[in-house]
C-alpha positions as CSV (number, residue, x, y, z in Angstrom):
1,M,146.0,81.3,89.3
2,D,146.2,84.2,91.6
3,E,143.2,84.4,93.8
4,T,143.7,88.1,94.4
5,S,143.1,88.9,90.7
6,E,141.0,92.1,90.3
7,E,138.4,90.1,88.4
8,R,138.0,87.5,91.2
9,N,135.7,89.5,93.5
10,L,132.2,90.9,93.8
11,R,133.0,94.6,93.2
12,K,131.2,94.8,89.9
13,V,128.0,93.4,91.5
14,I,128.2,95.4,94.7
15,E,128.9,98.7,92.9
16,D,126.2,98.1,90.2
17,K,123.7,100.9,91.0
18,E,121.1,99.5,88.7
19,L,120.6,96.2,90.5
20,K,117.3,95.8,92.4
21,W,117.1,92.0,93.1
22,V,120.0,89.8,94.1
23,F,119.5,86.1,94.8
24,V,122.1,84.0,96.6
25,G,121.8,80.3,96.4
26,G,123.3,76.8,96.0
27,K,123.5,73.4,97.6
28,G,122.9,73.2,101.4
29,G,125.9,73.7,103.6
30,V,128.0,75.8,101.3
31,G,127.7,79.0,103.2
32,K,124.9,80.8,101.4
33,T,123.7,82.7,104.4
34,T,127.1,84.0,105.4
35,C,127.7,85.2,101.8
36,S,124.2,86.7,101.5
37,C,124.5,88.6,104.8
38,S,127.9,89.9,103.9
39,I,126.7,91.0,100.5
40,A,123.8,92.8,102.1
41,I,126.2,94.6,104.5
42,E,128.3,95.7,101.5
43,F,125.3,97.0,99.7
44,A,124.2,98.9,102.8
45,K,127.5,100.8,102.6
46,R,126.5,102.0,99.1
47,R,122.7,102.1,98.9
48,T,119.9,104.1,100.7
49,S,118.0,101.1,102.0
50,V,118.7,97.4,101.8
51,L,116.5,94.4,102.7
52,I,117.7,90.8,103.1
53,I,115.0,88.1,102.9
54,S,115.4,84.5,104.1
55,T,113.3,82.0,102.1
56,D,115.2,79.1,103.7
57,P,113.2,77.0,106.2
58,A,116.2,77.0,108.5
59,H,116.1,80.8,108.7
60,N,119.9,81.2,109.4
61,V,119.8,84.9,108.8
62,S,118.6,85.4,112.3
63,D,121.5,83.4,113.6
64,A,124.0,85.2,111.4
65,F,123.0,88.6,112.7
66,N,122.3,87.3,116.3
67,Q,118.8,88.7,116.4
68,K,115.2,87.6,115.9
69,L,113.6,88.5,112.6
70,S,110.0,88.2,111.6
71,K,107.8,88.0,108.5
72,T,107.9,91.8,108.1
73,P,111.1,93.9,107.7
74,V,113.0,94.4,110.9
75,P,116.0,96.9,111.3
76,I,119.3,95.0,111.6
77,I,121.0,96.0,114.8
78,G,124.1,98.1,114.2
79,F,122.9,99.5,110.8
80,D,120.8,102.5,109.9
81,N,119.6,101.3,106.5
82,L,119.7,97.5,106.6
83,F,116.6,95.4,107.3
84,G,115.9,91.7,107.4
85,M,112.8,89.5,107.2
86,E,112.1,85.7,107.2
87,I,109.2,84.3,105.2
88,D,107.8,80.9,106.0
89,P,108.2,78.9,102.8
90,S,105.4,76.4,103.6
91,P,102.6,78.7,102.4
92,L,104.5,79.2,99.1
93,I,104.4,75.4,98.6
94,S,101.0,74.4,100.1
95,G,99.4,77.5,101.4
96,N,96.0,79.1,100.8
97,G,97.2,81.6,98.2
98,V,93.9,81.6,96.3
99,S,91.7,82.4,99.3
100,D,94.2,84.7,100.9
101,L,94.9,86.8,97.8
102,L,91.4,86.8,96.2
103,G,89.5,86.6,99.5
104,A,87.5,89.5,100.8
105,S,88.2,90.7,104.3
106,G,84.9,89.6,105.6
107,G,83.6,87.1,108.0
108,S,83.9,83.3,107.7
109,G,81.0,83.3,105.2
110,S,82.7,85.3,102.5
111,W,85.3,84.1,100.0
112,D,87.0,81.6,102.2
113,G,83.8,79.8,103.1
114,L,82.6,79.8,99.5
115,L,85.9,78.5,98.2
116,N,85.6,75.6,100.6
117,E,81.9,75.0,100.0
118,T,81.9,75.1,96.2
119,N,83.9,73.5,93.4
120,I,85.0,77.0,92.2
121,G,87.9,77.1,94.5
122,E,89.0,73.7,93.4
123,M,88.8,74.8,89.8
124,L,90.9,77.9,90.4
125,Q,93.5,75.9,92.3
126,S,93.7,73.3,89.5
127,F,95.9,75.7,87.5
128,P,99.4,74.4,88.2
129,G,101.2,76.4,90.9
130,I,98.6,79.1,91.2
131,D,98.2,78.7,95.0
132,E,101.8,79.0,95.9
133,A,102.3,81.6,93.3
134,M,99.8,83.9,94.8
135,S,101.3,83.5,98.2
136,Y,104.6,84.5,96.7
137,I,102.9,87.6,95.1
138,Q,101.7,88.6,98.5
139,V,105.2,88.6,99.8
140,M,106.4,90.6,96.8
141,K,103.6,93.2,97.2
142,L,104.7,93.7,100.8
143,V,108.4,94.1,99.8
144,N,107.5,96.6,97.1
145,S,105.4,98.6,99.5
146,F,108.5,99.5,101.5
147,H,110.4,100.8,98.4
148,F,113.8,99.3,99.3
149,D,116.6,100.3,97.1
150,I,117.8,96.7,96.7
151,V,116.6,93.3,98.0
152,I,118.9,90.3,98.7
153,F,117.3,86.8,98.9
154,D,119.0,84.2,101.1
155,T,117.5,81.2,99.4
156,A,116.7,77.7,100.3
157,P,118.6,74.8,98.6
158,T,118.4,74.6,94.9
159,G,115.1,72.8,94.1
160,H,112.9,75.1,96.2
161,T,114.7,78.2,94.9
162,L,114.1,77.2,91.2
163,R,110.5,76.7,92.0
164,L,110.3,80.1,93.7
165,L,111.8,81.9,90.8
166,S,109.4,80.4,88.4
167,L,106.3,81.5,90.4
168,P,105.7,85.0,88.9
169,A,105.6,83.5,85.4
170,T,103.4,80.7,86.6
171,I,100.8,83.1,88.1
172,E,100.8,85.4,85.1
173,K,100.0,82.5,82.8
174,S,97.4,81.2,85.1
175,F,95.7,84.5,85.5
176,A,95.7,85.1,81.8
177,K,94.0,81.8,81.2
178,I,91.3,82.6,83.8
179,L,90.8,86.1,82.5
180,N,90.4,84.8,78.9
181,L,87.6,82.5,80.2
182,K,85.8,85.3,81.9
183,S,82.9,85.5,79.4
184,T,82.4,81.8,79.6
185,L,82.7,81.4,83.3
186,S,80.8,84.5,84.4
187,P,77.3,82.9,84.1
188,I,78.5,79.8,85.9
189,F,80.1,81.8,88.8
190,N,77.0,83.9,89.2
191,S,74.8,80.8,89.3
192,F,77.0,79.4,92.1
193,S,76.8,82.8,93.9
194,S,73.0,82.6,94.0
195,M,72.9,78.9,94.8
196,F,75.2,79.4,97.8
197,A,74.0,82.8,98.8
198,G,73.2,81.6,102.4
199,V,76.6,79.9,103.1
200,G,78.1,81.3,106.2
201,G,75.5,84.1,106.5
202,N,77.6,86.7,104.9
203,S,77.2,85.9,101.2
204,G,73.5,86.3,100.7
205,E,71.7,89.3,99.4
206,A,71.4,92.5,101.3
207,A,68.0,94.2,102.0
208,G,66.2,95.0,98.9
209,G,67.6,92.1,96.9
210,A,71.0,93.7,96.0
211,P,74.0,91.4,96.4
212,D,76.3,92.4,99.3
213,D,80.1,92.8,99.1
214,G,80.7,89.2,100.0
215,R,78.9,87.8,97.0
216,F,80.8,85.4,94.9
217,S,80.9,86.5,91.2
218,A,83.1,86.3,88.2
219,D,83.5,90.0,88.2
220,S,84.8,89.9,91.8
221,I,87.4,87.3,90.9
222,T,88.6,88.9,87.6
223,S,88.7,92.4,89.0
224,K,91.0,91.2,91.8
225,M,93.2,89.4,89.3
226,E,93.3,92.5,87.0
227,E,94.4,94.5,90.1
228,L,97.3,92.2,90.7
229,M,98.5,91.8,87.1
230,P,100.6,95.0,87.0
231,T,102.6,93.9,90.0
232,I,103.1,90.4,88.5
233,R,104.1,91.8,85.2
234,Q,106.5,94.2,86.8
235,I,108.2,91.4,88.8
236,N,108.4,89.2,85.7
237,K,110.0,92.0,83.7
238,E,112.5,92.9,86.3
239,F,113.5,89.3,87.1
240,A,114.2,88.8,83.4
241,D,116.2,92.0,83.2
242,A,119.9,91.4,83.8
243,S,120.4,95.0,84.7
244,K,117.9,94.6,87.6
245,T,118.3,91.0,88.8
246,T,121.2,88.7,89.2
247,F,121.8,85.3,90.9
248,I,125.0,84.6,92.8
249,C,125.8,80.9,93.1
250,V,127.6,79.7,96.2
251,A,129.5,76.4,96.1
252,I,132.4,74.5,97.7
253,P,135.1,72.6,95.8
254,E,133.5,69.1,95.9
255,F,131.8,67.0,93.2
256,L,128.2,67.2,94.5
257,S,128.4,71.0,94.8
258,L,130.0,71.4,91.4
259,Y,127.2,69.2,89.9
260,E,124.5,71.1,91.7
261,T,126.0,74.4,90.6
262,E,125.9,73.3,86.9
263,R,122.3,72.2,87.3
264,L,121.4,75.5,88.9
265,I,123.0,77.5,86.2
266,Q,121.2,75.6,83.5
267,N,117.8,76.0,85.2
268,L,118.4,79.7,85.8
269,A,119.0,80.1,82.1
270,K,115.7,78.4,81.4
271,C,114.0,80.9,83.9
272,K,115.8,83.8,82.1
273,I,117.6,84.8,85.3
274,D,121.0,86.4,85.0
275,C,123.8,84.5,86.6
276,R,127.4,85.7,86.2
277,T,129.1,85.1,89.6
278,I,130.1,81.9,91.4
279,I,131.5,82.1,95.0
280,V,133.6,79.0,95.8
281,N,133.7,78.9,99.6
282,Q,135.6,77.0,102.3
283,I,138.9,76.4,100.4
284,L,141.6,75.0,102.5
285,M,144.9,77.0,102.2
286,K,147.5,78.7,104.3
287,E,147.3,82.4,104.7
288,S,150.6,82.8,102.9
289,E,149.4,80.9,99.8
290,R,148.5,83.0,96.8
291,N,147.7,80.2,94.4
292,V,144.5,78.3,95.3
293,L,145.5,75.4,93.1
294,E,148.7,74.8,95.0
295,V,148.9,71.8,97.4
296,N,151.1,72.1,100.5
297,E,152.8,68.7,100.4
298,N,154.4,69.5,103.8
299,E,151.0,69.6,105.5
300,E,151.3,67.6,108.7
301,C,147.7,66.5,108.9
302,K,147.1,63.7,106.4
303,Y,143.4,64.4,106.4
304,C,143.9,68.0,105.6
305,L,146.3,67.1,102.8
306,A,143.8,64.6,101.3
307,R,141.1,67.1,101.4
308,M,143.2,69.8,99.9
309,K,144.0,67.5,97.0
310,I,140.3,66.7,96.4
311,Q,139.5,70.4,96.6
312,R,142.2,71.3,94.0
313,K,140.8,68.8,91.6
314,Y,137.4,70.4,91.7
315,L,138.7,74.0,91.9
316,Q,140.4,73.3,88.6
317,Q,137.1,72.0,87.2
318,F,135.3,75.2,88.3
319,I,138.0,77.2,86.5
320,D,137.8,75.1,83.3
321,L,134.0,75.2,83.2
322,Y,133.3,78.8,84.3
323,E,136.4,81.0,84.1
324,E,135.5,82.3,80.6
325,D,131.9,83.4,81.2
326,F,131.6,83.9,85.0
327,T,133.3,85.8,87.8
328,L,134.8,83.2,90.2
329,V,135.3,84.4,93.8
330,F,137.5,82.1,96.0
331,I,137.0,82.3,99.8
332,P,139.3,80.4,102.2
333,Q,138.1,78.1,105.0
334,L,138.0,80.2,108.2
335,L,139.1,79.0,111.6
336,H,135.9,80.3,113.3
337,E,132.2,80.6,112.8
338,V,130.9,83.8,111.1
339,R,128.3,85.3,113.4
340,G,127.5,88.9,114.2
341,K,128.2,92.2,112.6
342,E,132.0,92.3,113.1
343,Q,132.7,88.9,111.8
344,L,130.4,89.4,108.8
345,L,132.2,92.6,108.0
346,Q,135.5,90.7,108.1
347,F,134.1,87.9,105.8
348,A,132.9,90.6,103.4
349,K,136.5,91.7,102.8
350,F,137.2,88.3,101.1
351,L,134.3,89.0,98.7
352,L,135.9,92.3,97.6
353,K,139.6,91.4,97.5
């Protein structure tokens, strides 16, 4: 197989003007960050504004670009229209999404205190995944507020990524359940509001007996949820739209990576996320070789020869499994680390050959 085949590159993805969300993921150690940063650079050549987000706890995007990123978009040095940000994944897994997203911006005695002092917060958080889901929605609201032309996600290893992708659907279902129970829960919530009116000093009644803005009520909860639902529905709709969202798998020619890639693809299908591209990275070959399946029997290093034979075995399996339905992109093992703008630009050339 000729690795320079016109079909063996990312041109269709990079030149797709309709795409809005691109996820790059796979097993740890396969070169996801290098690929995602290079993809972001190529999009920056063609789009008005591009954002790359790291959801990996290792936050290697900062290292790849040789600059510090933060939890809000930061301009990438050397580019006019490329921005980067790193989000801490821990709140998405065990954060305070309910109190953060539904909480009023008051003192310690408003929502946060009431969620801690009553069983209502526990009840809300009993819906599977609602807390991490709402933390995720916070991030997506921030991203949407900047109106980027396209967003690339440099994701964490497979398990966390699959959970992240399922969050918008999780929160939409959870909100729908709570909103459907509004008529039943409203008297209960309002009873708790009166009972705990003095908690923290901010949630009691204002002068004249009228409830202040910090009062805990079913209407307050449901109105906040209803406010968020359009954003949630929009994200769900776009993630399920193959013209708007795609997932690029990154792998290496080894058994564990092949197995993880297959598991990832099957789960993406369950999440209704489009996946049509697999980058197979770190392939050992000589520069003069055109056939990635060819083994150089004259290789002087016995370890290199052994590894090449192993890689060719799994490269053939990638081709047998995915050639018909996916675009396979083969990237050679490089002799140096890929860090900084110039090296990322060079790496990006392999994606477009």
